[in-house]
All heavy atoms as a GROMACS GRO file, in nm:
protein
  476
    1MET      N    1  -0.784  10.741  -5.498
    1MET     CA    2  -0.691  10.633  -5.468
    1MET      C    3  -0.769  10.515  -5.412
    1MET      O    4  -0.854  10.530  -5.327
    1MET     CB    5  -0.589  10.681  -5.365
    1MET     CG    6  -0.492  10.573  -5.324
    1MET     SD    7  -0.380  10.636  -5.197
    1MET     CE    8  -0.316  10.483  -5.140
    2HIS      N    9  -0.738  10.398  -5.461
    2HIS     CA   10  -0.803  10.275  -5.414
    2HIS      C   11  -0.721  10.217  -5.300
    2HIS      O   12  -0.601  10.195  -5.314
    2HIS     CB   13  -0.814  10.175  -5.528
    2HIS     CG   14  -0.877  10.047  -5.488
    2HIS    ND1   15  -1.010  10.037  -5.460
    2HIS    CD2   16  -0.824   9.924  -5.470
    2HIS    CE1   17  -1.037   9.912  -5.426
    2HIS    NE2   18  -0.925   9.842  -5.432
    3SER      N   19  -0.784  10.192  -5.186
    3SER     CA   20  -0.716  10.135  -5.070
    3SER      C   21  -0.745   9.986  -5.063
    3SER      O   22  -0.853   9.941  -5.099
    3SER     CB   23  -0.763  10.202  -4.942
    3SER     OG   24  -0.726  10.338  -4.942
    4ARG      N   25  -0.649   9.913  -5.012
    4ARG     CA   26  -0.664   9.768  -4.995
    4ARG      C   27  -0.672   9.739  -4.846
    4ARG      O   28  -0.588   9.786  -4.768
    4ARG     CB   29  -0.545   9.697  -5.057
    4ARG     CG   30  -0.558   9.548  -5.051
    4ARG     CD   31  -0.446   9.481  -5.125
    4ARG     NE   32  -0.451   9.340  -5.096
    4ARG     CZ   33  -0.423   9.247  -5.184
    4ARG    NH1   34  -0.385   9.283  -5.305
    4ARG    NH2   35  -0.429   9.122  -5.151
    5VAL      N   36  -0.772   9.660  -4.806
    5VAL     CA   37  -0.790   9.623  -4.666
    5VAL      C   38  -0.789   9.470  -4.658
    5VAL      O   39  -0.873   9.404  -4.718
    5VAL     CB   40  -0.921   9.678  -4.609
    5VAL    CG1   41  -0.933   9.645  -4.460
    5VAL    CG2   42  -0.931   9.829  -4.631
    6ASP      N   43  -0.690   9.417  -4.588
    6ASP     CA   44  -0.672   9.272  -4.577
    6ASP      C   45  -0.678   9.227  -4.432
    6ASP      O   46  -0.652   9.306  -4.340
    6ASP     CB   47  -0.536   9.230  -4.634
    6ASP     CG   48  -0.520   9.261  -4.780
    6ASP    OD1   49  -0.600   9.210  -4.860
    6ASP    OD2   50  -0.428   9.337  -4.814
    7VAL      N   51  -0.705   9.099  -4.413
    7VAL     CA   52  -0.695   9.035  -4.282
    7VAL      C   53  -0.580   8.936  -4.293
    7VAL      O   54  -0.573   8.857  -4.387
    7VAL     CB   55  -0.826   8.963  -4.244
    7VAL    CG1   56  -0.807   8.879  -4.120
    7VAL    CG2   57  -0.937   9.064  -4.222
    8ALA      N   58  -0.488   8.943  -4.197
    8ALA     CA   59  -0.372   8.854  -4.197
    8ALA      C   60  -0.366   8.778  -4.065
    8ALA      O   61  -0.406   8.830  -3.960
    8ALA     CB   62  -0.243   8.934  -4.215
    9VAL      N   63  -0.318   8.657  -4.071
    9VAL     CA   64  -0.300   8.577  -3.950
    9VAL      C   65  -0.156   8.592  -3.904
    9VAL      O   66  -0.064   8.599  -3.985
    9VAL     CB   67  -0.338   8.428  -3.974
    9VAL    CG1   68  -0.244   8.363  -4.074
    9VAL    CG2   69  -0.340   8.352  -3.844
   10MET      N   70  -0.139   8.601  -3.774
   10MET     CA   71  -0.005   8.607  -3.715
   10MET      C   72   0.013   8.482  -3.630
   10MET      O   73  -0.076   8.445  -3.553
   10MET     CB   74   0.012   8.733  -3.630
   10MET     CG   75   0.003   8.860  -3.713
   10MET     SD   76   0.019   9.010  -3.617
   10MET     CE   77   0.190   9.003  -3.572
   11ILE      N   78   0.128   8.421  -3.644
   11ILE     CA   79   0.157   8.297  -3.572
   11ILE      C   80   0.293   8.311  -3.504
   11ILE      O   81   0.384   8.372  -3.560
   11ILE     CB   82   0.161   8.177  -3.670
   11ILE    CG1   83   0.028   8.164  -3.743
   11ILE    CG2   84   0.195   8.048  -3.598
   11ILE    CD1   85   0.029   8.065  -3.858
   12GLY      N   86   0.305   8.256  -3.386
   12GLY     CA   87   0.434   8.251  -3.317
   12GLY      C   88   0.476   8.384  -3.259
   12GLY      O   89   0.401   8.446  -3.183
   13SER      N   90   0.594   8.432  -3.297
   13SER     CA   91   0.652   8.551  -3.235
   13SER      C   92   0.572   8.677  -3.262
   13SER      O   93   0.584   8.775  -3.189
   13SER     CB   94   0.797   8.570  -3.280
   13SER     OG   95   0.802   8.592  -3.419
   14GLY      N   96   0.488   8.678  -3.363
   14GLY     CA   97   0.407   8.795  -3.393
   14GLY      C   98   0.286   8.810  -3.303
   14GLY      O   99   0.221   8.914  -3.301
   15VAL      N  100   0.254   8.707  -3.227
   15VAL     CA  101   0.137   8.709  -3.139
   15VAL      C  102   0.170   8.790  -3.013
   15VAL      O  103   0.274   8.767  -2.950
   15VAL     CB  104   0.095   8.564  -3.101
   15VAL    CG1  105  -0.021   8.564  -3.004
   15VAL    CG2  106   0.061   8.486  -3.227
   16PRO      N  107   0.084   8.885  -2.976
   16PRO     CA  108   0.110   8.967  -2.857
   16PRO      C  109   0.123   8.881  -2.730
   16PRO      O  110   0.060   8.776  -2.717
   16PRO     CB  111  -0.013   9.057  -2.847
   16PRO     CG  112  -0.069   9.061  -2.986
   16PRO     CD  113  -0.039   8.927  -3.044
   17ALA      N  114   0.203   8.929  -2.636
   17ALA     CA  115   0.228   8.857  -2.511
   17ALA      C  116   0.100   8.830  -2.434
   17ALA      O  117   0.086   8.725  -2.370
   17ALA     CB  118   0.326   8.936  -2.425
   18THR      N  119   0.004   8.923  -2.440
   18THR     CA  120  -0.122   8.902  -2.368
   18THR      C  121  -0.198   8.782  -2.423
   18THR      O  122  -0.262   8.710  -2.348
   18THR     CB  123  -0.211   9.028  -2.375
   18THR    OG1  124  -0.229   9.065  -2.512
   18THR    CG2  125  -0.148   9.144  -2.300
   19PHE      N  126  -0.190   8.760  -2.552
   19PHE     CA  127  -0.254   8.643  -2.611
   19PHE      C  128  -0.179   8.516  -2.571
   19PHE      O  129  -0.240   8.415  -2.538
   19PHE     CB  130  -0.256   8.654  -2.764
   19PHE     CG  131  -0.364   8.743  -2.817
   19PHE    CD1  132  -0.379   8.873  -2.774
   19PHE    CD2  133  -0.452   8.697  -2.912
   19PHE    CE1  134  -0.478   8.955  -2.824
   19PHE    CE2  135  -0.552   8.777  -2.964
   19PHE     CZ  136  -0.565   8.907  -2.919
   20LYS      N  137  -0.047   8.522  -2.577
   20LYS     CA  138   0.035   8.406  -2.542
   20LYS      C  139   0.010   8.364  -2.397
   20LYS      O  140   0.006   8.245  -2.366
   20LYS     CB  141   0.183   8.437  -2.562
   20LYS     CG  142   0.222   8.448  -2.707
   20LYS     CD  143   0.370   8.483  -2.719
   20LYS     CE  144   0.409   8.510  -2.862
   20LYS     NZ  145   0.549   8.551  -2.874
   21ALA      N  146  -0.008   8.462  -2.309
   21ALA     CA  147  -0.032   8.433  -2.168
   21ALA      C  148  -0.162   8.356  -2.148
   21ALA      O  149  -0.177   8.283  -2.051
   21ALA     CB  150  -0.035   8.563  -2.087
   22ARG      N  151  -0.255   8.373  -2.241
   22ARG     CA  152  -0.383   8.301  -2.235
   22ARG      C  153  -0.380   8.172  -2.317
   22ARG      O  154  -0.484   8.110  -2.340
   22ARG     CB  155  -0.496   8.390  -2.283
   22ARG     CG  156  -0.519   8.509  -2.190
   22ARG     CD  157  -0.635   8.592  -2.236
   22ARG     NE  158  -0.601   8.655  -2.363
   22ARG     CZ  159  -0.668   8.754  -2.418
   22ARG    NH1  160  -0.773   8.802  -2.359
   22ARG    NH2  161  -0.630   8.805  -2.532
   23GLY      N  162  -0.262   8.135  -2.364
   23GLY     CA  163  -0.247   8.010  -2.438
   23GLY      C  164  -0.278   8.019  -2.586
   23GLY      O  165  -0.282   7.917  -2.655
   24ARG      N  166  -0.295   8.139  -2.638
   24ARG     CA  167  -0.324   8.156  -2.781
   24ARG      C  168  -0.193   8.161  -2.858
   24ARG      O  169  -0.100   8.232  -2.822
   24ARG     CB  170  -0.403   8.283  -2.804
   24ARG     CG  171  -0.542   8.276  -2.746
   24ARG     CD  172  -0.626   8.378  -2.819
   24ARG     NE  173  -0.766   8.351  -2.827
   24ARG     CZ  174  -0.826   8.262  -2.905
   24ARG    NH1  175  -0.756   8.184  -2.980
   24ARG    NH2  176  -0.955   8.251  -2.907
   25ARG      N  177  -0.189   8.090  -2.968
   25ARG     CA  178  -0.069   8.087  -3.052
   25ARG      C  179  -0.088   8.159  -3.185
   25ARG      O  180   0.005   8.171  -3.263
   25ARG     CB  181  -0.028   7.944  -3.078
   25ARG     CG  182   0.012   7.872  -2.953
   25ARG     CD  183   0.057   7.734  -2.985
   25ARG     NE  184   0.080   7.660  -2.861
   25ARG     CZ  185   0.123   7.537  -2.857
   25ARG    NH1  186   0.146   7.472  -2.969
   25ARG    NH2  187   0.141   7.478  -2.743
   26VAL      N  188  -0.211   8.202  -3.210
   26VAL     CA  189  -0.241   8.276  -3.334
   26VAL      C  190  -0.330   8.394  -3.303
   26VAL      O  191  -0.400   8.396  -3.201
   26VAL     CB  192  -0.310   8.187  -3.442
   26VAL    CG1  193  -0.225   8.070  -3.479
   26VAL    CG2  194  -0.447   8.144  -3.395
   27CYS      N  195  -0.326   8.493  -3.392
   27CYS     CA  196  -0.418   8.606  -3.384
   27CYS      C  197  -0.434   8.660  -3.526
   27CYS      O  198  -0.362   8.620  -3.617
   27CYS     CB  199  -0.369   8.714  -3.288
   27CYS     SG  200  -0.219   8.798  -3.341
   28TRP      N  201  -0.529   8.749  -3.543
   28TRP     CA  202  -0.556   8.809  -3.673
   28TRP      C  203  -0.543   8.960  -3.662
   28TRP      O  204  -0.574   9.018  -3.557
   28TRP     CB  205  -0.696   8.773  -3.721
   28TRP     CG  206  -0.707   8.629  -3.761
   28TRP    CD1  207  -0.701   8.579  -3.887
   28TRP    CD2  208  -0.726   8.516  -3.675
   28TRP    NE1  209  -0.714   8.442  -3.885
   28TRP    CE2  210  -0.730   8.402  -3.755
   28TRP    CE3  211  -0.738   8.501  -3.537
   28TRP    CZ2  212  -0.746   8.274  -3.704
   28TRP    CZ3  213  -0.754   8.373  -3.484
   28TRP    CH2  214  -0.758   8.262  -3.568
   29VAL      N  215  -0.495   9.022  -3.767
   29VAL     CA  216  -0.480   9.167  -3.770
   29VAL      C  217  -0.536   9.220  -3.902
   29VAL      O  218  -0.548   9.147  -4.000
   29VAL     CB  219  -0.332   9.211  -3.755
   29VAL    CG1  220  -0.279   9.174  -3.618
   29VAL    CG2  221  -0.245   9.152  -3.863
   30VAL      N  222  -0.570   9.349  -3.901
   30VAL     CA  223  -0.619   9.415  -4.021
   30VAL      C  224  -0.506   9.501  -4.078
   30VAL      O  225  -0.439   9.575  -4.004
   30VAL     CB  226  -0.743   9.501  -3.989
   30VAL    CG1  227  -0.786   9.581  -4.111
   30VAL    CG2  228  -0.857   9.411  -3.941
   31LEU      N  229  -0.486   9.489  -4.207
   31LEU     CA  230  -0.385   9.567  -4.278
   31LEU      C  231  -0.455   9.660  -4.377
   31LEU      O  232  -0.540   9.614  -4.454
   31LEU     CB  233  -0.290   9.476  -4.354
   31LEU     CG  234  -0.221   9.365  -4.276
   31LEU    CD1  235  -0.145   9.274  -4.371
   31LEU    CD2  236  -0.128   9.422  -4.170
   32VAL      N  237  -0.421   9.787  -4.371
   32VAL     CA  238  -0.473   9.884  -4.467
   32VAL      C  239  -0.354   9.929  -4.550
   32VAL      O  240  -0.257   9.985  -4.497
   32VAL     CB  241  -0.541  10.004  -4.398
   32VAL    CG1  242  -0.589  10.104  -4.501
   32VAL    CG2  243  -0.657   9.956  -4.310
   33ASN      N  244  -0.360   9.898  -4.678
   33ASN     CA  245  -0.248   9.926  -4.770
   33ASN      C  246  -0.117   9.870  -4.716
   33ASN      O  247  -0.012   9.932  -4.723
   33ASN     CB  248  -0.237  10.076  -4.797
   33ASN     CG  249  -0.356  10.128  -4.870
   33ASN    OD1  250  -0.416  10.059  -4.952
   33ASN    ND2  251  -0.395  10.250  -4.839
   34GLY      N  252  -0.125   9.750  -4.659
   34GLY     CA  253  -0.006   9.680  -4.610
   34GLY      C  254   0.041   9.719  -4.472
   34GLY      O  255   0.136   9.660  -4.421
   35GLU      N  256  -0.024   9.816  -4.408
   35GLU     CA  257   0.015   9.859  -4.274
   35GLU      C  258  -0.086   9.812  -4.172
   35GLU      O  259  -0.207   9.828  -4.192
   35GLU     CB  260   0.025  10.012  -4.268
   35GLU     CG  261   0.137  10.068  -4.352
   35GLU     CD  262   0.149  10.218  -4.338
   35GLU    OE1  263   0.110  10.272  -4.232
   35GLU    OE2  264   0.195  10.281  -4.433
   36ARG      N  265  -0.037   9.757  -4.062
   36ARG     CA  266  -0.126   9.709  -3.957
   36ARG      C  267  -0.202   9.826  -3.896
   36ARG      O  268  -0.144   9.930  -3.866
   36ARG     CB  269  -0.044   9.638  -3.850
   36ARG     CG  270  -0.129   9.581  -3.740
   36ARG     CD  271  -0.044   9.501  -3.647
   36ARG     NE  272  -0.115   9.482  -3.522
   36ARG     CZ  273  -0.065   9.421  -3.418
   36ARG    NH1  274   0.058   9.373  -3.422
   36ARG    NH2  275  -0.135   9.408  -3.308
   37ARG      N  276  -0.332   9.806  -3.877
   37ARG     CA  277  -0.418   9.908  -3.816
   37ARG      C  278  -0.492   9.846  -3.699
   37ARG      O  279  -0.549   9.739  -3.710
   37ARG     CB  280  -0.521   9.961  -3.916
   37ARG     CG  281  -0.461  10.024  -4.037
   37ARG     CD  282  -0.390  10.151  -3.999
   37ARG     NE  283  -0.330  10.207  -4.119
   37ARG     CZ  284  -0.287  10.330  -4.127
   37ARG    NH1  285  -0.295  10.410  -4.025
   37ARG    NH2  286  -0.235  10.373  -4.239
   38GLY      N  287  -0.489   9.914  -3.588
   38GLY     CA  288  -0.564   9.867  -3.471
   38GLY      C  289  -0.495   9.755  -3.397
   38GLY      O  290  -0.375   9.734  -3.406
   39THR      N  291  -0.576   9.681  -3.327
   39THR     CA  292  -0.529   9.578  -3.236
   39THR      C  293  -0.529   9.441  -3.302
   39THR      O  294  -0.578   9.424  -3.413
   39THR     CB  295  -0.620   9.576  -3.111
   39THR    OG1  296  -0.565   9.490  -3.014
   39THR    CG2  297  -0.762   9.534  -3.145
   40ALA      N  298  -0.476   9.344  -3.230
   40ALA     CA  299  -0.484   9.205  -3.274
   40ALA      C  300  -0.617   9.148  -3.227
   40ALA      O  301  -0.671   9.189  -3.124
   40ALA     CB  302  -0.368   9.126  -3.215
   41PHE      N  303  -0.672   9.055  -3.304
   41PHE     CA  304  -0.800   8.995  -3.272
   41PHE      C  305  -0.783   8.847  -3.242
   41PHE      O  306  -0.701   8.779  -3.303
   41PHE     CB  307  -0.897   9.012  -3.389
   41PHE     CG  308  -0.931   9.156  -3.416
   41PHE    CD1  309  -0.861   9.227  -3.513
   41PHE    CD2  310  -1.028   9.221  -3.344
   41PHE    CE1  311  -0.890   9.361  -3.538
   41PHE    CE2  312  -1.058   9.355  -3.367
   41PHE     CZ  313  -0.988   9.424  -3.464
   42ALA      N  314  -0.864   8.799  -3.149
   42ALA     CA  315  -0.858   8.659  -3.108
   42ALA      C  316  -0.925   8.567  -3.209
   42ALA      O  317  -0.894   8.448  -3.215
   42ALA     CB  318  -0.922   8.642  -2.971
   43SER      N  319  -1.015   8.622  -3.290
   43SER     CA  320  -1.083   8.538  -3.389
   43SER      C  321  -1.080   8.605  -3.526
   43SER      O  322  -1.074   8.728  -3.537
   43SER     CB  323  -1.228   8.512  -3.348
   43SER     OG  324  -1.307   8.627  -3.368
   44ARG      N  325  -1.088   8.522  -3.628
   44ARG     CA  326  -1.092   8.575  -3.765
   44ARG      C  327  -1.220   8.654  -3.787
   44ARG      O  328  -1.219   8.756  -3.856
   44ARG     CB  329  -1.081   8.459  -3.864
   44ARG     CG  330  -1.073   8.505  -4.007
   44ARG     CD  331  -1.042   8.388  -4.101
   44ARG     NE  332  -1.021   8.435  -4.236
   44ARG     CZ  333  -1.117   8.444  -4.329
   44ARG    NH1  334  -1.240   8.406  -4.300
   44ARG    NH2  335  -1.089   8.489  -4.449
   45GLY      N  336  -1.328   8.609  -3.725
   45GLY     CA  337  -1.456   8.680  -3.740
   45GLY      C  338  -1.448   8.823  -3.691
   45GLY      O  339  -1.501   8.914  -3.756
   46GLU      N  340  -1.382   8.845  -3.578
   46GLU     CA  341  -1.365   8.982  -3.526
   46GLU      C  342  -1.284   9.066  -3.624
   46GLU      O  343  -1.315   9.182  -3.648
   46GLU     CB  344  -1.295   8.980  -3.390
   46GLU     CG  345  -1.376   8.920  -3.279
   46GLU     CD  346  -1.296   8.906  -3.151
   46GLU    OE1  347  -1.172   8.889  -3.158
   46GLU    OE2  348  -1.357   8.913  -3.044
   47ALA      N  349  -1.179   9.007  -3.678
   47ALA     CA  350  -1.095   9.079  -3.774
   47ALA      C  351  -1.173   9.112  -3.900
   47ALA      O  352  -1.158   9.221  -3.956
   47ALA     CB  353  -0.970   8.997  -3.806
   48LEU      N  354  -1.259   9.021  -3.945
   48LEU     CA  355  -1.339   9.047  -4.064
   48LEU      C  356  -1.439   9.160  -4.039
   48LEU      O  357  -1.466   9.240  -4.129
   48LEU     CB  358  -1.412   8.920  -4.108
   48LEU     CG  359  -1.321   8.811  -4.166
   48LEU    CD1  360  -1.401   8.683  -4.188
   48LEU    CD2  361  -1.254   8.856  -4.294
   49GLU      N  362  -1.493   9.168  -3.918
   49GLU     CA  363  -1.583   9.279  -3.884
   49GLU      C  364  -1.508   9.412  -3.889
   49GLU      O  365  -1.559   9.512  -3.941
   49GLU     CB  366  -1.642   9.259  -3.744
   49GLU     CG  367  -1.747   9.150  -3.737
   49GLU     CD  368  -1.801   9.132  -3.596
   49GLU    OE1  369  -1.795   9.228  -3.515
   49GLU    OE2  370  -1.849   9.022  -3.567
   50CYS      N  371  -1.386   9.413  -3.837
   50CYS     CA  372  -1.304   9.534  -3.841
   50CYS      C  373  -1.269   9.569  -3.985
   50CYS      O  374  -1.272   9.686  -4.024
   50CYS     CB  375  -1.178   9.514  -3.757
   50CYS     SG  376  -1.073   9.660  -3.748
   51GLN      N  377  -1.239   9.468  -4.066
   51GLN     CA  378  -1.209   9.491  -4.207
   51GLN      C  379  -1.328   9.558  -4.276
   51GLN      O  380  -1.311   9.654  -4.351
   51GLN     CB  381  -1.177   9.359  -4.276
   51GLN     CG  382  -1.151   9.372  -4.424
   51GLN     CD  383  -1.144   9.239  -4.496
   51GLN    OE1  384  -1.216   9.145  -4.461
   51GLN    NE2  385  -1.056   9.230  -4.594
   52ALA      N  386  -1.448   9.509  -4.249
   52ALA     CA  387  -1.568   9.567  -4.310
   52ALA      C  388  -1.587   9.712  -4.268
   52ALA      O  389  -1.623   9.797  -4.350
   52ALA     CB  390  -1.691   9.484  -4.273
   53ALA      N  391  -1.558   9.741  -4.141
   53ALA     CA  392  -1.570   9.879  -4.093
   53ALA      C  393  -1.469   9.970  -4.162
   53ALA      O  394  -1.502  10.082  -4.201
   53ALA     CB  395  -1.551   9.883  -3.941
   54TRP      N  396  -1.346   9.922  -4.179
   54TRP     CA  397  -1.244  10.001  -4.250
   54TRP      C  398  -1.287  10.026  -4.394
   54TRP      O  399  -1.275  10.137  -4.445
   54TRP     CB  400  -1.109   9.929  -4.249
   54TRP     CG  401  -1.023   9.967  -4.134
   54TRP    CD1  402  -0.999   9.894  -4.021
   54TRP    CD2  403  -0.949  10.088  -4.118
   54TRP    NE1  404  -0.916   9.964  -3.938
   54TRP    CE2  405  -0.882  10.082  -3.995
   54TRP    CE3  406  -0.933  10.202  -4.198
   54TRP    CZ2  407  -0.801  10.186  -3.949
   54TRP    CZ3  408  -0.851  10.304  -4.153
   54TRP    CH2  409  -0.786  10.294  -4.028
   55MET      N  410  -1.338   9.922  -4.459
   55MET     CA  411  -1.378   9.936  -4.599
   55MET      C  412  -1.493  10.037  -4.612
   55MET      O  413  -1.493  10.119  -4.704
   55MET     CB  414  -1.417   9.800  -4.656
   55MET     CG  415  -1.296   9.709  -4.671
   55MET     SD  416  -1.336   9.540  -4.717
   55MET     CE  417  -1.388   9.565  -4.885
   56ALA      N  418  -1.588  10.034  -4.518
   56ALA     CA  419  -1.699  10.129  -4.522
   56ALA      C  420  -1.648  10.271  -4.499
   56ALA      O  421  -1.690  10.365  -4.568
   56ALA     CB  422  -1.802  10.092  -4.416
   57GLN      N  423  -1.557  10.288  -4.406
   57GLN     CA  424  -1.502  10.420  -4.378
   57GLN      C  425  -1.425  10.474  -4.498
   57GLN      O  426  -1.439  10.591  -4.535
   57GLN     CB  427  -1.410  10.414  -4.254
   57GLN     CG  428  -1.356  10.547  -4.210
   57GLN     CD  429  -1.464  10.641  -4.161
   57GLN    OE1  430  -1.566  10.600  -4.108
   57GLN    NE2  431  -1.443  10.770  -4.176
   58LEU      N  432  -1.346  10.390  -4.558
   58LEU     CA  433  -1.268  10.434  -4.675
   58LEU      C  434  -1.360  10.466  -4.792
   58LEU      O  435  -1.333  10.559  -4.868
   58LEU     CB  436  -1.165  10.326  -4.711
   58LEU     CG  437  -1.051  10.310  -4.611
   58LEU    CD1  438  -0.971  10.183  -4.641
   58LEU    CD2  439  -0.960  10.432  -4.608
   59ALA      N  440  -1.466  10.388  -4.809
   59ALA     CA  441  -1.562  10.416  -4.917
   59ALA      C  442  -1.628  10.550  -4.898
   59ALA      O  443  -1.652  10.623  -4.995
   59ALA     CB  444  -1.665  10.303  -4.925
   60LYS      N  445  -1.659  10.585  -4.774
   60LYS     CA  446  -1.719  10.715  -4.746
   60LYS      C  447  -1.624  10.827  -4.784
   60LYS      O  448  -1.663  10.928  -4.840
   60LYS     CB  449  -1.755  10.726  -4.597
   60LYS     CG  450  -1.880  10.652  -4.560
   60LYS     CD  451  -1.900  10.645  -4.410
   60LYS     CE  452  -1.941  10.774  -4.348
   60LYS     NZ  453  -1.971  10.760  -4.202
   61GLY      N  454  -1.495  10.806  -4.756
   61GLY     CA  455  -1.395  10.908  -4.788
   61GLY      C  456  -1.375  10.925  -4.937
   61GLY      O  457  -1.350  11.034  -4.986
   62GLN      N  458  -1.390  10.818  -5.013
   62GLN     CA  459  -1.373  10.824  -5.157
   62GLN      C  460  -1.494  10.884  -5.225
   62GLN      O  461  -1.483  10.943  -5.332
   62GLN     CB  462  -1.347  10.683  -5.213
   62GLN     CG  463  -1.212  10.629  -5.174
   62GLN     CD  464  -1.189  10.487  -5.220
   62GLN    OE1  465  -1.279  10.422  -5.273
   62GLN    NE2  466  -1.070  10.436  -5.200
   63ALA      N  467  -1.610  10.874  -5.160
   63ALA     CA  468  -1.732  10.928  -5.218
   63ALA      C  469  -1.741  11.080  -5.200
   63ALA      O  470  -1.816  11.147  -5.270
   63ALA     CB  471  -1.854  10.862  -5.155
   64ALA      N  472  -1.665  11.131  -5.106
   64ALA     CA  473  -1.672  11.276  -5.076
   64ALA      C  474  -1.605  11.358  -5.183
   64ALA      O  475  -1.524  11.321  -5.258
   64ALA     CB  476  -1.608  11.304  -4.942
   0.00000   0.00000   0.00000
């Protein structure tokens, strides 16, 4: 099975309260097959790093 790993931006009401308390209005999340995985990230770069880790983990599982 081929898995899809995406990075999505969340704006407004989707942003966690802890981010809003620090004045952040956006965050990024990682979606695996359309389902959110893990935490929200303050930067797109952090989310992309998490995406790469998910893709590597899934590739290992498919190679087995």
